[in-house]
MARDOKOL-204822 format. One record per residue: residue in one letter; chain; z, x, y of N, C-alpha, C in turn; residue number from 1. Coordinates in nm, 3 decimals, padded with zeros to 5 digits. Each point is the difference from the previous one (the first is absolute). Example, Ala and Ser with C-alpha at 12.3 -4.5 7.8 and 13.67 -1.06 7.14 Angstrom:
REM MARDOKOL-204822
R rest kette    n_c3    n_c1    n_c2   ca_c3   ca_c1   ca_c2    c_c3    c_c1    c_c2  nr
R    a     A  00.780  01.319 -00.569  00.000 -00.089  00.119  00.000  00.090  00.120   1
R    s     A -00.072 -00.035  00.105  00.006  00.082  00.119  00.073 -00.077  00.109   2
REM end
This chain:
REM MARDOKOL-204822
R rest kette    n_c3    n_c1    n_c2   ca_c3   ca_c1   ca_c2    c_c3    c_c1    c_c2  nr
R    m     A  00.117  00.254  01.207  00.067 -00.091  00.091 -00.100 -00.077  00.086   1
R    w     A -00.116  00.059  00.026 -00.098 -00.071  00.084 -00.049 -00.126 -00.069   2
R    l     A -00.003  00.003 -00.134 -00.045 -00.119 -00.072  00.096 -00.117  00.020   3
R    h     A  00.129  00.030  00.002  00.099 -00.106  00.024 -00.019 -00.058  00.140   4
R    w     A -00.030  00.086  00.097 -00.022 -00.046  00.137 -00.121 -00.093  00.006   5
R    v     A -00.107  00.037 -00.070 -00.121 -00.083 -00.002  00.028 -00.134 -00.065   6
R    v     A  00.069  00.002 -00.115  00.027 -00.125 -00.072  00.091 -00.092  00.081   7
R    l     A  00.096  00.057  00.071  00.089 -00.083  00.081 -00.070 -00.061  00.120   8
R    r     A -00.112  00.058  00.044 -00.073 -00.055  00.114 -00.118 -00.088 -00.041   9
R    l     A -00.025 -00.012 -00.129 -00.110 -00.085 -00.047  00.011 -00.145  00.043  10
R    p     A  00.120 -00.059  00.003  00.004 -00.142  00.039 -00.059 -00.024  00.138  11
R    r     A  00.023  00.091  00.094 -00.054 -00.019  00.135 -00.150  00.022  00.002  12
R    w     A -00.048  00.099 -00.075 -00.142  00.033  00.004 -00.085 -00.103 -00.073  13
R    l     A  00.044 -00.041 -00.117 -00.081 -00.090 -00.083  00.054 -00.142 -00.003  14
R    e     A  00.108 -00.024  00.072  00.066 -00.131  00.004  00.037 -00.048 -00.141  15
R    l     A  00.057  00.090 -00.077  00.048 -00.032 -00.135  00.146 -00.040  00.008  16
R    p     A  00.046 -00.082 -00.093  00.144 -00.031 -00.003  00.081  00.126 -00.028  17
R    e     A  00.118  00.009  00.059  00.082  00.120 -00.018  00.043  00.019 -00.145  18
R    a     A  00.020 -00.109 -00.073  00.041  00.011 -00.140 -00.107  00.071 -00.082  19
R    m     A -00.126 -00.026  00.033 -00.109  00.065 -00.073  00.001  00.150  00.026  20
R    c     A  00.028  00.040  00.124  00.004  00.143  00.032  00.122  00.067 -00.062  21
R    t     A  00.109 -00.073 -00.009  00.119  00.055 -00.066 -00.031  00.022 -00.148  22
R    g     A -00.068 -00.095 -00.062 -00.041  00.017 -00.139 -00.096  00.116 -00.018  23
R    l     A -00.091  00.015  00.096 -00.095  00.111 -00.006  00.073  00.133  00.014  24
R    l     A  00.095  00.007  00.091  00.078  00.122  00.018  00.079  00.032 -00.127  25
R    f     A  00.061 -00.101 -00.061  00.075  00.019 -00.124 -00.093  00.053 -00.110  26
R    t     A -00.120 -00.058 -00.009 -00.096  00.044 -00.102 -00.042  00.144  00.022  27
R    v     A -00.025  00.037  00.125 -00.040  00.137  00.032  00.113  00.097 -00.035  28
R    l     A  00.123 -00.034  00.037  00.113  00.088 -00.029  00.023  00.013 -00.151  29
R    l     A -00.009 -00.111 -00.071  00.021  00.002 -00.145 -00.108  00.083 -00.070  30
R    s     A -00.126 -00.020  00.039 -00.108  00.075 -00.064  00.011  00.149  00.032  31
R    t     A  00.045  00.034  00.121  00.018  00.141  00.036  00.109  00.063 -00.086  32
R    i     A  00.111 -00.071 -00.016  00.110  00.052 -00.081 -00.044  00.017 -00.145  33
R    l     A -00.072 -00.098 -00.054 -00.046  00.010 -00.139 -00.100  00.114 -00.018  34
R    m     A -00.087  00.021  00.098 -00.097  00.108 -00.009  00.070  00.136  00.002  35
R    l     A  00.099  00.015  00.088  00.075  00.126  00.005  00.078  00.023 -00.129  36
R    l     A  00.055 -00.106 -00.056  00.072  00.012 -00.127 -00.095  00.042 -00.112  37
R    a     A -00.120 -00.058 -00.003 -00.097  00.037 -00.103 -00.042  00.146  00.014  38
R    l     A -00.020  00.046  00.123 -00.035  00.141  00.021  00.113  00.092 -00.044  39
R    y     A  00.124 -00.039  00.029  00.115  00.080 -00.041  00.010  00.008 -00.152  40
R    i     A -00.019 -00.113 -00.068  00.007 -00.002 -00.146 -00.112  00.084 -00.060  41
R    r     A -00.119 -00.007  00.059 -00.112  00.080 -00.050  00.030  00.149  00.013  42
R    e     A  00.055  00.041  00.114  00.037  00.140  00.020  00.109  00.042 -00.099  43
R    l     A  00.095 -00.088 -00.023  00.108  00.029 -00.093 -00.054  00.020 -00.141  44
R    e     A -00.092 -00.088 -00.042 -00.061  00.014 -00.132 -00.079  00.129 -00.010  45
R    h     A -00.072  00.033  00.107 -00.080  00.122  00.001  00.090  00.123 -00.013  46
R    d     A  00.111  00.001  00.072  00.093  00.112 -00.009  00.061  00.010 -00.139  47
R    m     A  00.031 -00.114 -00.061  00.058  00.002 -00.134 -00.099  00.054 -00.102  48
R    m     A -00.128 -00.035  00.016 -00.102  00.049 -00.093 -00.019  00.150  00.014  49
R    l     A  00.009  00.050  00.123 -00.015  00.144  00.020  00.117  00.077 -00.058  50
R    k     A  00.119 -00.056  00.007  00.120  00.068 -00.050  00.006 -00.001 -00.152  51
R    s     A -00.048 -00.107 -00.063  00.005 -00.008 -00.146 -00.135 -00.050 -00.052  52
R    p     A -00.090  00.091 -00.031 -00.136 -00.038 -00.043 -00.004 -00.078 -00.131  53
R    h     A  00.102  00.013 -00.085 -00.003 -00.072 -00.127  00.013 -00.151  00.020  54
R    l     A  00.051 -00.045  00.114  00.011 -00.143  00.026 -00.135 -00.064  00.030  55
R    s     A -00.098  00.080  00.039 -00.131 -00.057  00.036 -00.076 -00.050 -00.122  56
R    k     A  00.046  00.034 -00.122 -00.068 -00.047 -00.121  00.018 -00.150 -00.020  57
R    f     A  00.108 -00.056  00.054  00.028 -00.142 -00.020 -00.089 -00.080  00.084  58
REM end
């Protein structure tokens, strides 16, 4: 949550347009969600390989 606070205050600190900071916040949120999804999928694949070792041949 602190990152959102920093991004929302960037326009005042760096005198950037608010639209640019909104885009930056959207990018940060999207990349965070995608990273968490990738970690979840990796864990899921790892669990599936441990449960059925014959699938790891593919």
